C-alpha positions in Angstrom: 0.0 0.2 0.0 1.5 3.5 -1.3 1.4 6.2 1.2 -0.1 9.7 -0.4 1.3 13.3 1.2 -1.6 15.3 2.4 -1.9 17.8 -0.7 -3.0 14.5 -3.0 -5.5 13.5 0.4 -7.2 17.0 0.2 -7.5 16.6 -3.4 -8.9 13.5 -3.3 -11.4 14.5 -0.3 -12.4 17.4 -2.3 -13.4 15.6 -5.7 -15.1 13.6 -3.5 -17.3 16.6 -1.9 -17.3 18.3 -5.5 -19.3 14.7 -7.2 -21.6 14.3 -3.9 -22.7 18.3 -4.1 -23.4 17.1 -8.4 -24.7 13.9 -7.2 -27.2 15.9 -4.4 -28.5 18.4 -6.7 -29.4 16.1 -9.2 -31.4 14.3 -7.1 -33.0 17.5 -5.5 -33.6 18.2 -8.8 -35.4 15.4 -9.7 -36.8 15.5 -6.8 -38.6 18.6 -7.3 -39.5 17.5 -10.9 -41.4 14.6 -9.2 -42.9 17.1 -7.0 -44.8 19.3 -9.8 -45.8 16.5 -11.7 -43.2 16.6 -14.7 -42.9 14.0 -17.2 -41.1 10.7 -16.6 -38.3 11.0 -19.2 -37.4 14.0 -17.3 -36.9 12.3 -13.6 -35.1 9.1 -15.6 -32.6 11.2 -17.6 -31.6 13.3 -14.4 -31.3 10.1 -12.7 -29.0 8.1 -15.1 -26.8 11.1 -15.4 -26.8 11.2 -11.7 -25.9 7.3 -11.7 -23.7 7.5 -14.4 -21.1 10.6 -13.3 -21.2 8.8 -10.2 -20.4 5.4 -11.3 -17.9 6.5 -13.7 -15.9 8.9 -11.4 -15.7 6.2 -8.6 -14.6 4.0 -10.9 -11.7 6.1 -12.4 -10.7 6.9 -8.8 -11.0 3.1 -7.5 -8.2 2.5 -10.6 -5.5 5.1 -8.5 -6.4 2.9 -5.6 -8.1 1.8 -2.5 -7.0 5.0 -0.3 -8.1 7.4 -2.7 -11.5 6.2 -3.4 -11.8 6.2 0.2 -11.0 9.8 0.7 -13.3 10.6 -2.2 -16.3 7.9 -0.6 -15.4 10.2 2.7 -15.8 13.8 0.6 -18.9 12.3 -1.2 -20.8 11.8 2.9 -19.4 14.6 4.2 -21.4 16.4 0.7 -24.5 14.2 1.7 -24.4 15.4 5.6 -23.7 19.6 4.4 -26.7 18.9 1.8 -28.7 17.6 4.3 -28.5 20.4 6.4 -28.5 22.9 4.0 -31.8 21.5 3.4 -33.0 21.2 6.5 -33.7 17.4 7.1 -31.4 16.8 10.2 
């Protein structure tokens, strides 16, 4: 297992947070569309984009190693927590 320097760790963490912000923004948008009785195709397209981007980015990060993947996942969870705080769920 290779050790990464602190700057790389912050970059992976920030990338995870950015991905999480994108993911939860699109999730919020899809839920808003669902509540406004928008067409199903728009909601499905947003979901496919959301899943596709997250899967692709996490796949690319996983190719870099386990530690970058764990740091990005931690950033993703932090973004989830911040998104929940922002909309008042927690």
